[in-house]
C-alpha positions in Angstrom: 60.2 13.2 92.6 58.6 16.4 91.2 60.6 19.6 91.5 58.9 21.7 94.2 59.8 24.9 92.3 57.2 24.0 89.6 54.4 24.8 92.1 56.3 27.6 93.9 57.2 29.5 90.8 53.7 29.3 89.5 52.6 31.0 92.7 55.4 33.6 92.4 54.3 34.4 88.9 50.8 35.1 90.1 52.3 37.4 92.7 54.2 39.2 90.0 50.9 40.0 88.2 50.0 42.0 91.3 53.0 44.3 90.8 52.1 47.7 89.3 52.4 47.8 85.6 54.5 50.6 83.9 51.3 52.3 82.9 50.1 52.5 86.5 53.5 53.8 87.6 53.4 56.5 84.9 50.0 57.6 86.0 50.9 58.1 89.6 54.1 59.9 88.5 51.9 62.3 86.4 49.7 63.2 89.4 49.5 67.0 89.8 49.5 67.0 93.6 50.3 64.8 96.6 46.6 64.2 97.4 46.0 63.2 93.7 49.0 60.9 93.9 47.5 59.2 97.0 44.1 59.0 95.3 45.6 57.2 92.3 47.6 54.9 94.5 44.4 53.9 96.3 43.0 52.6 93.0 45.9 50.1 92.7 46.6 46.8 94.4 48.3 48.8 97.3 45.0 50.3 98.5 44.5 47.8 101.4 47.9 48.8 102.9 47.5 52.6 102.6 45.6 53.0 105.9 46.4 56.3 107.6 48.5 57.5 104.7 45.3 58.9 103.1 43.9 60.5 106.3 43.6 64.2 106.6 46.9 65.7 107.6 48.9 62.5 107.0 52.4 63.0 105.7 55.4 61.0 104.4 55.8 59.1 107.6 52.4 57.4 107.1 53.2 56.8 103.4 56.5 55.1 104.3 54.7 52.9 106.8 52.1 52.0 104.2 54.7 51.1 101.6 56.7 49.1 104.1 53.5 47.3 105.2 52.9 46.3 101.6 56.5 45.2 101.1 56.4 43.1 104.2 53.1 41.4 103.3 54.6 40.5 99.9 57.6 38.9 101.5 55.6 37.0 104.1 53.4 35.7 101.3 56.5 34.5 99.4 57.8 32.8 102.6 54.4 31.1 103.2 54.6 29.1 99.9 58.1 27.7 100.2 59.2 24.8 102.3 62.3 22.5 102.5 65.4 23.4 100.4 63.5 26.1 98.5 62.7 27.8 101.8 66.4 27.8 102.7 67.3 29.3 99.3 64.6 32.0 99.6 66.0 32.9 103.0 69.4 33.3 101.4 67.9 35.7 98.9 66.3 37.7 101.7 69.7 38.3 103.3 70.0 41.0 100.7 67.7 43.2 102.8 69.5 42.4 106.0 72.6 43.7 104.2 70.9 46.9 103.0 69.3 47.5 106.4 72.5 47.0 108.4 74.4 49.3 106.0 71.6 51.9 106.5 72.0 51.6 110.2 75.8 52.0 110.1 75.6 54.9 107.7 72.9 56.6 109.7 74.8 56.3 113.0 78.1 57.4 111.5 76.5 60.5 110.0 74.4 61.4 113.1 70.9 60.9 111.6 67.9 60.5 113.9 66.5 57.0 114.7 63.3 58.0 112.9 65.2 58.9 109.7 67.2 55.7 109.9 64.1 53.5 110.3 62.5 55.3 107.4 65.3 54.2 105.1 65.1 50.5 106.0 63.2 47.7 104.3 61.1 45.3 106.5 61.8 42.4 104.2 64.9 40.5 105.5 65.5 37.8 108.1 66.2 40.1 111.0 63.1 41.0 113.0 61.8 44.5 112.3 61.6 45.2 116.1 65.3 44.4 116.4 66.2 46.8 113.6 64.0 49.6 115.1 65.8 49.0 118.5 69.2 49.0 116.8 68.4 52.4 115.2 68.6 53.9 118.8 72.3 52.9 119.1 74.6 55.7 120.2 77.5 54.5 118.1 78.7 51.7 115.8 80.2 49.5 118.6 76.9 49.5 120.5 75.0 48.9 117.2 77.3 45.8 116.6 76.6 44.6 120.1 72.8 44.9 119.7 72.9 43.1 116.3 75.2 40.4 117.5 72.2 39.1 119.5 69.3 39.6 117.1 70.9 40.6 113.8 71.2 37.2 112.2 74.2 36.0 110.3 75.2 39.5 109.1 74.9 40.9 112.7 77.7 38.6 113.6 79.7 39.8 110.6 79.4 43.4 111.8 80.4 42.5 115.3 83.5 40.7 114.0 84.4 43.6 111.8 84.1 46.1 114.6 86.1 43.9 117.0 88.8 43.7 114.3 89.2 47.4 114.2 87.0 48.4 111.3 85.5 51.9 111.8 85.1 53.7 108.4 82.0 53.3 106.3 83.9 51.6 103.5 85.7 49.2 105.8 82.4 48.2 107.4 80.4 48.0 104.2 83.0 45.8 102.5 83.2 43.5 105.5 79.4 43.2 105.4 79.6 42.5 101.6 82.2 39.8 102.0 80.2 38.1 104.7 76.9 38.4 102.8 78.2 36.9 99.5 80.0 34.1 101.3 76.7 33.2 103.1 74.6 33.5 100.0 76.9 31.4 97.8 76.8 28.7 100.4 73.0 28.9 100.6 71.9 28.7 97.0 72.4 25.7 94.8 70.9 26.6 91.4 73.5 27.2 88.8 71.6 30.1 87.2 71.2 32.0 90.5 74.8 31.3 91.5 75.8 32.8 88.1 73.7 35.9 88.9 75.5 36.4 92.2 78.9 36.0 90.7 78.0 38.8 88.3 76.7 40.9 91.3 80.0 40.4 93.0 81.9 41.5 89.9 79.7 44.6 89.7 80.3 45.4 93.4 84.0 45.0 93.0 84.1 47.5 90.1 82.1 50.0 92.1 84.5 49.7 95.1 87.5 49.9 92.8 86.1 53.2 91.4 85.5 54.5 94.9 89.1 53.7 95.8 90.7 55.7 93.0 93.0 58.4 94.3 93.8 56.4 97.4 96.1 53.6 98.2 94.6 50.5 96.6 94.5 47.4 98.8 93.2 43.9 98.2 91.4 43.9 101.6 88.5 45.6 99.9 88.2 42.9 97.2 85.2 40.5 97.5 86.0 36.9 96.5 83.5 34.8 94.5 83.1 36.7 91.2 83.7 35.4 87.7 85.1 38.1 85.4 86.9 40.5 87.8 90.0 39.1 89.4 91.9 40.5 92.3 94.5 41.8 90.0 91.8 43.5 87.8 90.4 45.1 90.9 93.8 46.5 92.0 94.6 47.7 88.5 91.2 49.5 88.2 91.5 51.0 91.6 94.9 52.4 90.5 93.2 54.2 87.6 93.5 51.7 84.6 90.1 50.7 83.3 91.5 47.8 81.2 88.9 45.4 79.8 86.2 43.8 81.9 83.9 42.3 79.3 80.4 43.7 79.1 80.8 45.4 82.5 82.9 48.2 81.0 80.1 50.8 81.1 80.3 50.9 84.8 83.9 52.2 84.5 83.1 54.6 81.6 80.5 56.8 83.5 81.5 60.3 84.6 81.0 59.7 88.3 80.2 57.0 90.9 76.5 58.0 91.2 75.9 57.3 87.5 78.0 54.2 87.7 75.7 52.9 90.5 72.7 53.6 88.4 74.2 51.7 85.4 75.1 48.8 87.7 71.5 48.6 89.0 70.1 48.4 85.4 72.6 45.7 84.5 71.7 43.6 87.6 68.0 44.1 87.0 68.4 42.7 83.5 70.5 39.8 84.8 67.7 39.0 87.3 65.1 38.9 84.5 67.3 36.7 82.4 67.8 34.3 85.4 64.0 34.1 85.9 63.6 33.1 82.2 66.4 30.6 82.2 65.6 29.1 85.7 62.0 28.0 85.5 62.5 25.2 88.1 64.8 27.1 90.5 65.0 30.2 92.7 65.6 32.6 89.8 61.9 33.5 89.6 61.8 34.5 93.2 65.0 36.5 92.8 63.5 38.4 89.9 60.2 39.0 91.8 62.0 40.4 94.9 64.1 42.8 92.7 60.9 44.0 90.9 59.1 44.5 94.1 62.0 46.5 95.5 62.0 48.7 92.4 58.3 49.3 92.7 58.4 50.4 96.3 61.5 52.6 95.7 59.8 54.3 92.8 56.7 54.9 94.8 58.7 56.4 97.7 60.5 58.8 95.4 57.4 59.8 93.6 55.5 60.4 96.9 58.3 62.7 98.1 58.4 64.5 94.8 54.7 65.2 94.9 54.7 66.1 98.6 57.4 68.7 98.1 56.1 69.9 94.7 59.0 68.9 92.5 58.5 69.2 88.7 58.2 66.2 86.5 61.7 66.8 85.2 63.1 66.8 88.7 61.2 63.6 89.5 62.5 61.9 86.4 66.1 62.8 87.4 65.5 61.4 90.9 64.0 58.2 89.4 66.9 57.8 87.0 69.5 58.3 89.8 67.6 56.3 92.4 
């Protein structure tokens, strides 16, 4: 029987051609004003999704809606070309956005952000219905958020409910509980060796970032995420205690001056890993994984650039935002 990924990955590669090239991204970053930025964006493949974003008096809210619309359309197109086991594996990949969105909800509610701000920071690309996420952003506190998502929040909504019921209340406790549930679910849902190898690396990276964050506090293994390859639980506790030790080629994450830079280094490493998986996994879900990360980067860069142009930031300030983002 022919491998269905032969056809699927051919279609995904065609979708990748529609992503903005580096040259196009550089051009919109060089726009002198916000209207010029929108004009240049309207000359790209995103033009059909801009809608009211280019209307007189439109602001960042309309731009966010346009970029979210483009993102959602891309994900829906990906979903439309996969069936059977590949569809299950792609759904497992899309759980990444459920994880990000639920973390955004938790963080926003804990810090008292408005529902509008919270919704603006979410990505309409996961398995949880967008309407459910918008409703969840209205929650008064984390327990009520967990209650809302336990009904319509998919697998990770249940993870959040269990964490809150178990007494978790701090951002770190809730984030790690979500991470643990997410990676457990993803590793159970993807079968390709190359993609599983990617996720074991992502788990190692996440453990290093958490260990860095714990420095100066009492280290505990309850924050360790099982399933990685190179970072053991003892490594995690040692690094959290202040000893970098040796963690193969992931050492740059520990050598950076602060957590923000470490997160940027980690993102670059994982982007490279996703590209490598796409090349080494031509008949598996690695091509879809790489496409989703590329699309996410594109939308994130366009959001940051739009804000920089809207508020009149210099090119140097924009480059700093892009390197940190």
